[in-house]
BALUM-16028 format. One record per residue: residue in one letter; x, y negated, z negated of N, C-alpha, C in turn. Coordinates in steps of 0.05 Angstrom, whole numbers, padded with zeros to 5 digits, always signed. Atoms other than C-alpha are relative to their C-alpha. Layout:
<sites>
AXYZXYZXYZ
...
</sites>
This chain:
<sites>
M+00010+00007-00027+01848-01228-02600+00024-00004+00019
V-00021+00002-00023+01891-01225-02533-00013-00017+00020
S+00013+00016-00019+01883-01280-02483+00011+00011+00027
P-00005-00013-00028+01879-01257-02409+00012-00018+00013
M-00019+00018-00014+01936-01298-02384+00018+00017+00019
E-00017-00018-00016+01979-01275-02327+00027+00002-00009
T-00028+00003+00008+02050-01292-02356+00003+00002-00030
L-00001+00003+00032+02034-01295-02431-00020+00020-00011
Q+00020-00014+00016+02004-01250-02484-00004-00018-00026
V+00006+00013+00019+01971-01286-02537-00015+00013-00023
E+00013-00018+00022+01952-01253-02604-00004-00018-00026
R+00006+00018+00025+01917-01284-02668-00009+00020-00020
A+00005-00015+00023+01916-01252-02735+00005-00015-00024
D-00007+00015+00026+01908-01282-02804+00013-00027+00001
G-00013+00030-00003+01924-01354-02782+00025+00000+00016
I-00022-00002-00017+01983-01330-02741-00006+00004+00028
V+00003-00003-00032+01983-01341-02663+00026+00006+00011
T-00026-00009-00009+02038-01302-02631-00001-00002+00031
I+00001+00006-00032+02054-01326-02557+00025+00018+00009
T-00025-00020-00012+02100-01271-02521-00001-00008+00029
M-00009+00001-00027+02128-01293-02454+00003+00025+00012
N+00002-00029-00007+02114-01233-02412+00009+00003+00030
R-00011-00008-00026+02156-01229-02347+00025+00015-00006
P-00022-00014+00009+02204-01177-02374+00019+00006+00027
Q-00016-00008-00023+02226-01159-02300+00020-00021+00005
R-00012+00029-00004+02254-01233-02297+00014-00006-00026
K-00008+00008+00025+02278-01232-02368-00012-00024-00014
N+00019+00020+00007+02218-01275-02382+00003-00025+00010
A-00007+00027-00007+02240-01329-02337-00027-00014+00005
A+00023+00018-00003+02189-01388-02333-00005-00005+00026
S+00009+00001-00029+02151-01386-02265-00015-00028-00004
P+00020+00025+00003+02109-01451-02251-00022+00011-00013
K+00026-00010+00016+02049-01407-02274+00003+00002-00027
M-00006-00001+00028+02083-01396-02340-00001-00025-00014
F+00002+00029+00010+02095-01470-02351-00026-00007-00005
N+00029+00007+00001+02025-01482-02336-00015+00014-00019
E+00013-00014+00021+01999-01429-02383+00010-00004-00027
L-00011+00009+00029+02047-01450-02439-00013-00027-00007
R+00011+00027+00008+02021-01520-02436-00030+00002-00005
E+00030-00004+00006+01946-01494-02436-00001+00012-00026
V+00005-00010+00027+01957-01451-02496+00013-00016-00024
F-00009+00018+00020+01998-01501-02535-00022-00022-00005
R+00022+00018+00002+01942-01550-02523-00025+00011-00020
S+00022-00016+00012+01890-01500-02546+00006+00001-00032
I-00005-00007+00032+01929-01484-02615-00002-00029-00010
S-00004+00027+00011+01939-01561-02624-00030-00005-00008
G+00029+00009+00002+01862-01571-02619-00016+00016-00022
D+00014-00019+00022+01847-01515-02676+00016+00006-00021
P-00017-00005+00022+01893-01522-02734-00010+00015-00020
E+00011-00015+00020+01843-01490-02782+00001+00032+00011
R-00006-00025-00007+01846-01429-02740+00030+00014+00002
D-00028-00006-00005+01919-01429-02720+00020-00013-00019
R-00016+00013+00022+01963-01443-02780+00029-00001+00007
V-00028-00005-00003+02029-01419-02755+00002+00008+00029
V-00004-00015-00023+02057-01402-02687+00027+00013+00003
I-00025-00013-00007+02110-01350-02666+00002+00003+00033
L-00006+00000-00030+02140-01359-02596+00023+00018+00005
T-00017-00022-00005+02177-01300-02569-00002+00011+00026
G+00000-00015-00027+02193-01258-02505-00003+00032-00003
A+00007-00031-00003+02177-01186-02484+00023+00016+00006
E-00020-00020-00009+02222-01128-02480+00028-00011-00005
G-00029+00002+00007+02286-01153-02514+00012-00027+00010
N-00011+00024-00005+02294-01220-02486-00016-00024-00003
F+00016+00023+00002+02270-01293-02501-00007-00011+00024
C+00004+00012-00026+02272-01331-02436+00024-00004+00011
S-00027+00008-00014+02326-01336-02383-00002-00027+00016
G+00003+00022-00013+02301-01403-02363-00021-00002+00025
A+00020+00005-00023+02262-01430-02303+00007+00020+00023
D-00008-00020-00021+02254-01377-02249+00004-00014+00026
L-00008+00018-00031+02290-01413-02189-00006+00018+00022
S+00006-00014-00023+02271-01355-02144-00027-00005+00010
V+00025+00006-00005+02200-01379-02141-00004-00031+00003
I+00005+00033-00002+02213-01454-02137-00014-00008+00027
G+00014+00006-00023+02188-01451-02064-00027+00002+00001
E+00033+00000+00006+02118-01434-02090-00009-00027-00008
V+00013+00025+00009+02114-01504-02118-00012-00016+00021
Q+00017+00012-00022+02061-01537-02078+00001-00032-00006
M+00000+00031+00002+02082-01609-02095+00029-00012-00001
H-00026+00013+00001+02140-01659-02097+00015+00010-00027
H-00018-00015+00023+02197-01630-02144-00002-00021-00022
L+00002+00018+00023+02192-01698-02185-00025+00006-00015
A+00029-00002+00014+02114-01690-02196+00003+00028-00014
W+00002-00026+00015+02127-01613-02215+00015-00003-00025
M-00016+00001+00026+02183-01632-02263-00014-00017-00024
R+00014+00016+00021+02138-01683-02297-00021+00019-00014
Q+00019-00020+00012+02086-01627-02307+00014+00018-00017
V-00021-00017+00021+02145-01584-02338+00005-00016-00023
G-00009+00017+00021+02161-01645-02380-00031-00002-00018
E+00025+00000+00015+02084-01644-02404-00003+00023-00018
T-00002-00024+00020+02094-01573-02429+00018-00002-00021
C-00022+00006+00026+02153-01594-02469-00015-00017-00018
V+00011+00015+00018+02116-01650-02500-00023+00010-00015
S+00022-00016+00014+02056-01604-02515+00009+00015-00022
L-00009-00016+00019+02096-01561-02552+00013-00017-00026
H-00005+00016+00021+02132-01616-02592-00021-00011-00015
R+00022+00013+00010+02066-01647-02606-00017+00020-00024
L+00016-00019+00016+02040-01580-02640+00002-00011-00031
P-00002+00005+00031+02020-01600-02715+00006+00022-00016
Q-00008-00027+00016+02031-01526-02739+00031+00003+00000
P-00027-00008+00002+02098-01500-02758+00004+00021+00025
V-00004-00020-00019+02127-01461-02698+00029+00013-00005
I-00023-00020+00004+02178-01403-02704+00008+00010+00026
A-00014-00014-00019+02223-01381-02646+00011+00024-00009
K-00012-00023+00003+02238-01309-02648+00016+00009+00022
I-00013+00000-00022+02296-01296-02602+00018+00027-00003
E-00019-00023-00007+02326-01229-02577+00011-00006+00025
G-00010+00007-00027+02372-01227-02519+00005-00025+00010
V-00007+00028-00010+02379-01288-02475-00021-00021-00003
A+00015+00025+00004+02354-01357-02490+00017-00020+00016
V-00017+00015-00017+02385-01395-02432-00014-00025+00014
G+00015+00023-00015+02369-01465-02395-00026-00009-00016
A+00028+00005+00010+02295-01481-02405-00006+00016-00023
G+00015-00020+00023+02287-01419-02449+00018-00009-00024
L-00008+00011+00026+02340-01449-02498-00013-00022-00013
N+00013+00025+00010+02309-01516-02500-00032+00006-00005
L+00030-00011+00012+02238-01482-02509+00003+00009-00026
A-00001-00008+00025+02268-01451-02567+00006-00024-00022
L-00008+00022+00016+02298-01518-02591-00022-00016-00008
G+00025+00017+00003+02229-01550-02589-00017+00014-00022
C+00017-00013+00023+02205-01502-02643+00013-00013-00026
D-00011+00011+00023+02214-01520-02714+00020+00018-00018
L-00018-00023+00013+02248-01454-02740+00010+00020+00021
I-00007-00020-00020+02294-01410-02697+00011+00026-00014
V-00010-00025+00010+02308-01337-02718+00012+00016+00021
A-00014-00018-00022+02358-01298-02677+00009+00025-00008
A-00009-00027+00005+02372-01224-02674+00032-00004+00005
E-00027+00003+00000+02446-01208-02675+00010+00000+00030
D-00009+00000-00029+02448-01198-02598-00009-00020+00017
A+00011+00024-00017+02419-01264-02580+00024-00011+00012
R-00020+00015-00017+02457-01305-02530-00012-00024+00009
F+00012+00025-00007+02449-01377-02514+00014-00014+00018
S-00016+00018-00014+02469-01426-02463-00018-00024+00014
E+00009+00018-00018+02451-01493-02429+00012+00001+00029
I-00013-00012-00022+02464-01459-02364-00005-00018+00026
F+00006+00016-00021+02441-01514-02317+00020-00008+00015
A-00021+00007-00012+02508-01539-02295+00010+00023+00021
L-00006-00026-00017+02524-01467-02267-00020+00003+00024
R+00018-00002-00024+02461-01474-02222-00001-00027+00016
G-00005+00022-00015+02480-01543-02200-00026-00018-00006
L+00022+00012+00012+02426-01573-02245+00008-00017-00023
S-00005+00016+00024+02422-01623-02299-00023+00009-00023
I+00014-00005+00023+02393-01613-02369-00029-00004+00002
D+00030+00010+00003+02317-01609-02377-00012+00013-00023
F+00019-00013+00022+02257-01584-02419+00007-00011-00027
G-00008+00013+00028+02278-01634-02474+00028+00002-00011
G-00029-00005+00011+02350-01611-02483+00015-00026-00003
S-00013+00021+00001+02377-01680-02474-00012-00015-00024
Y+00013+00016+00026+02331-01706-02535+00009+00017-00022
V-00003-00017+00023+02340-01644-02581+00032+00006-00007
L-00026-00013+00004+02407-01618-02571+00023-00019-00012
P-00021+00021+00014+02451-01681-02591-00007-00006-00029
R+00009+00004+00025+02406-01690-02653+00006+00023-00015
L-00008-00025+00015+02424-01619-02675+00029+00004-00005
V-00030-00007-00005+02497-01612-02654+00019-00027+00001
G-00020+00023-00003+02525-01685-02646+00000-00007+00033
L-00003+00004-00027+02534-01717-02580+00021+00012+00015
H-00018-00015-00016+02600-01692-02559+00001+00026+00000
K+00001-00031-00003+02589-01623-02575-00024+00007+00019
A+00021-00005-00020+02521-01625-02537+00012-00006+00031
K-00010+00004-00024+02562-01652-02480+00015+00021+00009
E-00011-00026-00004+02609-01593-02485-00014+00020+00009
L+00017-00026-00005+02554-01543-02488-00014-00003+00028
A+00015+00005-00026+02519-01578-02426+00020-00001+00024
F-00018+00004-00023+02578-01592-02381+00014+00027+00006
F-00012-00025-00007+02611-01524-02387-00018+00026+00002
A+00023-00023-00001+02546-01482-02396+00011+00027-00007
D-00009-00027+00013+02586-01431-02437-00022+00013-00011
I+00018-00020+00014+02546-01369-02465+00012+00001-00029
I-00010-00002+00026+02551-01372-02541-00015+00022-00017
T+00016-00021+00015+02531-01319-02594-00017-00011-00018
A+00016+00007+00016+02483-01319-02642+00013-00015-00028
K-00017+00007+00018+02537-01327-02695+00008-00030+00004
E-00010+00028-00008+02565-01391-02660-00020-00015-00001
A+00024+00017+00000+02493-01416-02652-00006-00008-00030
L+00004+00009+00030+02484-01410-02728+00019-00019-00012
D-00022+00019+00010+02551-01445-02744-00005-00027+00011
L+00004+00029-00013+02529-01503-02696-00025-00012-00012
G+00025+00006+00011+02464-01507-02733-00024+00001+00022
I+00021+00001-00018+02423-01490-02673-00021+00020-00006
V+00016-00019+00012+02391-01431-02706-00003-00002-00027
N+00001-00002+00032+02366-01421-02777+00005+00023-00011
R-00010-00023+00014+02379-01350-02788+00008+00022+00023
V-00011-00022-00021+02415-01291-02752-00011+00027-00019
V+00006-00027+00013+02386-01220-02772+00003+00020+00019
A-00002-00023-00016+02395-01153-02748-00027+00004+00019
N+00024-00005-00021+02356-01132-02687-00025+00017-00017
T+00017-00018+00013+02320-01079-02732-00017-00016-00020
E+00014+00016+00024+02297-01133-02780-00014-00024+00008
I+00005+00026-00007+02282-01191-02741-00036-00002+00000
D+00030+00000+00000+02204-01171-02732-00012-00004-00031
A+00009+00002+00026+02194-01163-02808+00008-00027-00012
F-00007+00025+00010+02235-01226-02825-00019-00023+00011
V+00012+00022-00009+02196-01271-02777-00029+00004-00013
D+00032-00003+00011+02127-01240-02800+00002-00008-00029
D-00001+00010+00031+02150-01258-02875-00005-00028+00004
W+00003+00031-00001+02162-01328-02858-00027-00009+00012
A+00025+00012-00010+02100-01335-02815-00024+00004-00019
R+00017-00004+00023+02058-01306-02871-00001-00020-00023
K-00002+00024+00021+02083-01354-02921-00007-00022+00012
L+00013+00025-00010+02071-01414-02875-00029-00002+00005
A+00028-00001-00006+02003-01389-02856-00017-00005-00028
A+00016+00002+00030+01985-01386-02934+00006-00028-00008
G-00007+00028+00012+02013-01458-02942-00021-00018+00008
P+00021+00019-00007+01973-01522-02941+00004-00012+00027
P-00004+00012-00025+01962-01537-02868+00001-00029+00007
I-00002+00030-00002+01950-01611-02874+00025-00009-00006
A-00020+00008+00013+02006-01622-02918+00028+00006+00019
L-00023-00011-00015+02057-01581-02875+00000-00014+00027
S+00001+00013-00023+02033-01615-02811+00010-00027-00003
M-00010+00029+00004+02046-01685-02841+00029+00003-00005
T-00028+00001+00010+02115-01664-02870+00014+00007+00029
K-00014-00004-00026+02133-01639-02797+00001-00024+00015
K-00001+00024-00012+02113-01703-02767+00019-00024-00015
L-00018+00018+00012+02151-01743-02821+00025+00004+00005
L-00025-00006-00006+02210-01707-02810+00011-00004+00027
N-00010+00005-00030+02213-01709-02734-00001-00030+00005
E+00002+00031-00004+02193-01786-02738+00023-00013-00014
G-00020+00012+00012+02246-01799-02790+00024-00008+00011
L-00028+00006-00018+02302-01789-02741+00002-00025+00013
H+00001+00024-00014+02280-01853-02710-00011-00024-00017
S+00011+00022+00020+02254-01897-02769+00021-00013-00018
S-00015+00013+00022+02284-01945-02816-00008+00010-00026
I+00007-00014+00025+02282-01926-02889-00030-00014-00010
E+00023+00013+00010+02227-01976-02897-00026+00011+00014
Q+00017-00016-00017+02187-01944-02840-00008+00027-00011
A+00002-00025+00008+02198-01879-02868-00016+00006-00031
V+00014-00002+00027+02174-01888-02941-00030-00013+00000
E+00028+00006-00003+02112-01925-02915-00015+00024+00012
A+00014-00024-00011+02097-01865-02872-00007+00021-00021
E+00002-00015+00018+02108-01822-02929-00023-00005-00017
A+00023+00007+00020+02059-01863-02974-00028+00004+00015
Q+00024-00007-00012+02006-01859-02921-00008+00030+00000
A+00001-00025-00002+02016-01788-02911-00011+00013-00029
Q+00005-00010+00027+02015-01772-02988-00029-00010-00009
T+00026+00009+00005+01952-01817-02995-00024+00019+00013
V+00022-00020-00011+01915-01767-02945+00002+00024-00015
N-00001-00023+00015+01941-01708-02983-00015-00006-00028
F+00015+00006+00027+01912-01736-03049-00031+00003+00003
G+00032+00000-00006+01841-01739-03017-00007+00029+00010
T+00010-00027-00012+01843-01665-02992-00008+00021-00026
A+00009-00021+00020+01811-01606-03028+00023+00020-00004
D-00022-00019+00002+01876-01566-03016+00017-00011-00023
T-00019+00012+00022+01917-01617-03063-00013+00007-00025
Q+00015-00003+00027+01862-01610-03115+00003+00030-00008
E-00003-00027+00006+01867-01535-03109+00028+00007-00012
A-00030-00003+00006+01942-01533-03112+00006-00011-00032
M+00002+00008+00023+01935-01574-03176-00013+00017-00023
A+00014-00018+00015+01883-01529-03209+00015+00025-00003
A-00014-00026+00001+01921-01468-03190+00027+00001-00021
F-00024+00002+00018+01985-01495-03226-00012+00001-00029
V+00010+00001+00030+01944-01509-03290-00007+00026-00007
Q+00013-00026+00001+01911-01440-03284+00022+00023+00005
K-00024-00020-00004+01979-01406-03270-00011+00023+00021
R+00005-00019-00024+01954-01372-03204+00012-00014+00028
D-00010+00009-00029+01971-01376-03130-00021-00018+00013
P+00020+00015-00013+01932-01432-03092-00009+00012+00026
E+00010-00008-00026+01885-01415-03036-00005-00024+00016
F+00003+00022-00017+01892-01467-02980-00018+00007+00021
R+00017-00001-00022+01839-01480-02930+00004-00018+00021
G-00003+00023-00018+01862-01539-02892-00020-00018+00001
R+00022+00019+00004+01812-01585-02918+00004-00019-00025
</sites>
């Protein structure tokens, strides 16, 4: 199914929802309309985890996202602070998705486009991918959650280097820094991401969503809080049909069939 959105293509198949940012003439730069549509589709996905088990976020025609489209900032019909708070709500709606989210990156992922990718759970980059916290070159400060995610990935001082100098880094450099999970050939990225997505879609949705939440919140928790949260999550798992199915499948030496219940 394809959603009739102006700036996005949304396709669903076999529990996988693929969101393609579709403004190739601007290297998929995010217009105010795109930020609003991303927020809308993220919230829709969040509300239906049985239908949508895994999310792929990508860009059209060889680029991921070149950041916010500053050429149309004049179209914003509100105070800039109010608008940036709406952009922030889009960021939060991505981070709150219970499903695993894979960013598939070809070409450029810079500025808000890079931080959009960093808000995903897994990042697969093609060999030609290029990354930058480009804000300083535009007279801007970091946004779309970059101040939150980047130092947690690369450390505070390296995050400051990337943000202050706004250098463009290669996919290999991003891999070495821990910004991306994998770098694959451009000709192989579709098949690689599809394989990961299918494996996640076949997994236990409830358990995966709670694992995602535990890992995210574990960054801010004491060990006491972490193990208590783990105990509560595991108690939920023990009461699900999926866990019973997994145990039965183990005994019967077959693959489990998870239904998200």
